[in-house]
C-alpha positions in Angstrom: -57.2 19.7 -50.5 -54.9 17.5 -52.9 -56.8 14.4 -54.3 -55.1 11.1 -54.1 -53.3 11.1 -57.6 -51.7 14.7 -56.5 -50.5 12.7 -53.8 -49.2 9.7 -55.2 -47.5 11.9 -58.0 -46.1 14.2 -55.2 -44.8 10.6 -53.4 -43.1 8.9 -57.2 -41.3 12.1 -57.2 -39.7 12.4 -53.7 -38.8 8.8 -53.5 -36.7 9.4 -57.0 -35.0 12.5 -55.3 -34.2 10.6 -52.2 -33.0 7.3 -54.3 -30.8 9.7 -56.2 -29.6 11.4 -53.4 -28.6 8.2 -51.8 -26.9 6.7 -54.6 -24.9 9.6 -55.9 -24.0 9.7 -52.3 -22.8 6.2 -52.2 -21.0 7.1 -56.0 -19.4 10.4 -54.7 -17.7 8.4 -51.8 -16.8 5.5 -54.1 -15.2 8.4 -56.6 -13.4 10.2 -54.1 -11.1 7.8 -53.9 -10.2 7.4 -57.1 -7.1 9.2 -58.4 -8.5 10.4 -62.2 -5.3 11.9 -63.0 -4.3 8.3 -63.4 -6.8 7.1 -65.7 -6.0 6.5 -69.3 -7.0 8.8 -71.3 -10.6 7.0 -73.2 -10.0 5.7 -76.6 -12.5 7.7 -79.0 -12.8 4.3 -80.6 -14.6 2.3 -78.3 -16.4 5.2 -77.2 -18.2 5.5 -80.4 -18.5 1.6 -80.5 -20.0 1.2 -77.1 -22.8 4.3 -78.2 -23.0 2.8 -81.8 -24.0 -0.6 -79.9 -26.4 0.6 -77.5 -28.3 2.2 -80.5 -28.4 -1.4 -82.0 -30.0 -2.7 -79.8 -32.7 -0.2 -79.3 -33.1 -0.4 -83.4 -33.5 -4.3 -82.7 -36.0 -3.8 -80.1 -37.9 -1.1 -81.7 -38.0 -3.4 -85.0 -39.6 -5.8 -82.8 -42.3 -3.1 -81.6 -42.9 -2.5 -85.7 -43.1 -6.0 -86.2 -46.2 -6.0 -83.2 -47.6 -3.2 -84.9 -47.7 -4.7 -88.6 -49.4 -8.2 -86.4 -52.4 -6.1 -85.3 -52.9 -4.0 -89.1 -51.0 -1.0 -88.3 -49.0 -0.9 -91.6 -46.4 1.5 -90.6 -42.9 2.3 -92.4 -39.9 0.5 -90.4 -38.4 4.1 -89.8 -41.9 5.9 -88.8 -41.8 3.6 -86.2 -38.7 3.5 -85.4 -38.6 7.0 -84.9 -41.7 7.2 -82.5 -39.5 4.2 -80.2 -36.6 6.3 -79.7 -38.4 9.8 -79.1 -40.6 8.5 -77.0 -37.8 6.5 -75.1 -36.9 9.8 -73.7 -39.7 9.8 -71.4 -38.7 7.2 -69.7 -36.2 9.2 -67.5 -39.9 11.1 -66.0 -40.2 8.8 -62.8 -42.9 6.3 -63.1 -41.8 5.9 -67.1 -46.0 6.4 -68.2 -44.8 9.4 -70.2 -42.9 6.8 -73.2 -46.4 5.4 -73.4 -48.2 9.1 -74.1 -45.9 10.2 -76.1 -45.5 6.8 -78.0 -49.5 7.5 -78.9 -49.1 11.0 -80.1 -46.6 10.6 -82.1 -48.1 7.3 -84.4 -51.2 10.2 -84.7 -51.9 9.9 -88.2 -50.3 6.2 -88.7 -54.1 5.3 -88.3 -53.2 3.4 -85.3 -55.4 3.0 -82.5 -54.0 4.2 -78.8 -55.1 0.8 -78.0 -53.0 -1.0 -80.2 -50.0 1.3 -80.0 -50.0 1.2 -75.6 -50.7 -3.0 -75.6 -47.9 -3.6 -78.2 -45.4 -1.3 -76.5 -45.9 -3.0 -72.7 -45.9 -6.0 -74.7 -42.2 -5.2 -76.2 -41.3 -3.6 -73.3 -42.1 -6.5 -71.5 -40.4 -8.8 -73.9 -37.6 -6.9 -73.8 -37.1 -7.3 -70.3 -38.1 -10.7 -70.2 -35.1 -11.5 -72.7 -33.2 -9.9 -70.3 -34.5 -11.4 -67.3 -34.0 -14.7 -68.4 -29.9 -14.5 -69.3 -29.5 -12.0 -66.4 -30.7 -15.6 -64.1 -29.0 -17.8 -66.3 -25.7 -16.1 -65.9 -26.3 -15.0 -62.6 -23.2 -17.2 -61.1 -21.3 -15.7 -64.2 -22.1 -11.8 -63.4 -20.0 -12.0 -60.1 -23.4 -11.1 -58.4 -24.9 -14.1 -56.9 -23.2 -13.4 -53.6 -25.0 -10.7 -53.0 -28.7 -11.8 -53.8 -31.0 -13.3 -51.5 -33.4 -16.7 -52.9 -36.0 -14.6 -52.9 -34.3 -12.2 -55.2 -33.3 -14.9 -57.8 -36.4 -15.9 -57.5 -37.9 -12.4 -58.6 -35.6 -12.4 -61.6 -37.7 -15.4 -63.2 -40.5 -14.0 -62.1 -40.2 -11.0 -64.2 -39.2 -13.1 -67.0 -42.7 -14.8 -67.1 -44.3 -11.6 -67.0 -45.4 -11.5 -71.1 -46.4 -15.0 -70.7 -48.2 -14.1 -67.4 -49.9 -11.0 -70.0 -50.8 -13.0 -72.6 -53.0 -14.9 -70.0 -54.4 -11.8 -69.2 -55.1 -10.5 -72.1 -57.2 -13.8 -73.1 -59.4 -13.1 -69.7 -59.7 -9.7 -70.6 -60.8 -10.7 -74.1 -63.5 -13.0 -73.0 -64.5 -10.3 -70.7 -64.7 -7.6 -72.6 -66.6 -9.9 -75.8 -69.2 -11.0 -73.2 -69.7 -7.1 -71.8 -68.3 -4.8 -74.5 -68.2 -6.4 -78.0 -67.5 -3.7 -80.2 -64.2 -3.5 -78.5 -61.3 -5.3 -80.0 -58.5 -5.9 -77.7 -54.9 -6.4 -79.7 -53.9 -10.0 -78.7 -50.0 -10.7 -79.6 -49.6 -14.6 -80.8 -47.2 -16.9 -78.3 -45.0 -17.2 -81.4 -44.3 -13.3 -81.7 -43.6 -13.4 -78.2 -41.6 -16.2 -78.7 -39.9 -14.7 -81.3 -39.5 -11.6 -79.2 -37.3 -13.2 -76.7 -35.0 -14.4 -79.4 -34.8 -11.6 -81.2 -34.4 -8.8 -78.4 -31.7 -11.1 -76.8 -29.7 -10.2 -79.8 -30.1 -6.8 -78.4 -28.9 -8.0 -75.1 -25.9 -8.9 -76.6 -25.2 -5.8 -78.1 -25.3 -4.2 -74.7 -22.9 -6.9 -73.6 -20.3 -5.2 -76.1 -21.5 -2.1 -75.5 -20.0 -2.4 -71.7 -16.8 -4.2 -72.9 -15.4 -1.0 -75.2 -16.4 1.1 -72.4 -13.9 -1.2 -70.2 -12.0 -1.1 -73.4 -11.9 2.8 -73.5 -10.8 3.4 -70.2 -8.0 0.2 -69.7 -4.3 1.2 -70.1 -3.9 -2.3 -71.7 -6.3 -4.7 -74.5 -9.4 -6.2 -72.7 -9.6 -9.6 -74.5 -12.8 -10.8 -75.5 -12.8 -14.0 -74.2 -16.2 -16.0 -74.0 -15.8 -15.7 -70.5 -15.3 -11.9 -69.9 -18.5 -12.0 -72.7 -20.6 -13.9 -70.6 -19.7 -12.1 -67.7 -20.4 -8.4 -69.3 -24.1 -9.9 -70.4 -24.7 -11.0 -67.3 -23.6 -8.4 -65.4 -25.2 -5.6 -67.8 -28.6 -8.1 -67.8 -29.1 -8.0 -63.9 -28.2 -3.9 -63.7 -30.8 -3.1 -66.4 -33.4 -5.2 -65.6 -32.9 -3.6 -61.7 -33.1 -0.3 -63.0 -36.5 -1.1 -64.9 -37.7 -2.8 -62.0 -37.4 0.2 -59.5 -40.2 2.4 -61.7 -39.5 5.7 -59.5 -35.9 5.9 -60.7 -36.0 7.7 -64.1 -34.4 6.1 -66.7 -33.4 3.3 -64.1 -31.0 6.4 -63.2 -28.9 5.3 -60.2 -30.4 1.9 -59.5 -28.8 0.9 -62.6 -25.5 2.6 -62.1 -25.5 0.9 -58.4 -26.2 -2.6 -59.6 -23.7 -2.7 -61.9 -20.9 -0.9 -59.9 -21.1 -4.0 -57.7 -21.2 -6.8 -60.9 -18.3 -5.0 -61.6 -16.7 -4.6 -58.4 -16.8 -8.5 -58.0 -15.3 -9.0 -61.7 -12.7 -6.0 -61.2 -11.9 -6.7 -58.0 -11.8 -2.5 -57.9 -14.8 -0.9 -56.7 -13.6 2.7 -57.6 -12.8 2.0 -61.5 -15.9 -0.1 -61.2 -18.3 3.1 -60.1 -16.1 5.1 -63.1 -16.6 2.5 -65.7 -21.0 2.2 -64.5 -20.6 6.2 -64.5 -19.3 6.3 -68.1 -21.6 4.1 -69.6 -24.9 6.1 -68.6 -23.1 9.4 -70.2 -22.2 7.1 -73.3 -25.4 5.8 -73.4 -27.8 8.7 -72.4 -25.9 11.0 -75.0 -26.0 8.3 -77.7 -30.1 8.3 -76.6 -30.5 11.7 -77.3 -28.5 13.0 -80.2 -30.6 9.9 -82.4 -33.3 10.7 -81.3 -32.5 14.3 -82.1 -31.7 13.1 -85.4 -34.6 11.0 -86.2 -37.2 14.2 -84.6 -35.2 16.5 -87.3 -34.6 14.1 -90.0 -37.6 12.4 -90.8 -41.2 14.1 -91.1 -43.8 11.1 -90.4 -46.4 11.5 -93.3 -50.4 10.3 -92.9 -51.0 7.0 -93.5 -53.8 7.0 -95.9 -57.4 6.0 -94.5 -57.9 2.1 -94.5 -53.9 1.3 -93.7 -54.7 -0.6 -90.2 
């Protein structure tokens, strides 16, 4: 007889398959109306820049995670932290995204980093980066062109996601009080409010990189020059934040596949007035980002051989 865990695991996989099938069906209908022969050849420099900007964004976010680790006494070299961060990110392509945490714990063995510290700092890093995106997405929602497609409750939902790190901070303090009372030998890591606020500012720079990456993809497949005006930048920033956060919230979607493209295509269609071209850009953005992530993770895995940290370094 299947266990409850097996049931939920199967249900998540089925939901992910159904979601992907639904999005693939809608995307295929839209892309079927695109005159692919009329699309200009992509400009290689813009494609390369889009991939590098995506990697720069995650390098910034990975740096914040290394800072969180060091604040908890884990003196990990920056490159080792980046290696663990990028390789573990590949786990997000498994439904539920829990594999990211498991991979990160495994990759940090030998660095005198307790699994609890790796897990908690990883959760804080993820929620802080998503909170920064949710704040920017909510503020720039009118500029994104998606505001008419969202209900009032959905707009409030973005603000609720933005408050998650602060809520987790309160829950962590409550958990520490309970642990101190009933299990004083256990020590829970607790990032300070200052670290969270600094992380929101730092991670916002990463979101700006993603907005520029989206502009590069638009420029790569555009016949005419796409000027990077202030309005276009805010549109790109608001759009990519909203789409990325939606993909993160839909836990059953591996790496936000489907959900992110659906949201981004809606945003771009509202901005460009061309649903077919918007779907093409959303698809190309996924291909470039995923390819860059896979190649860079492979390079880090092969080029960097982590050495065990000396005893007592943590």
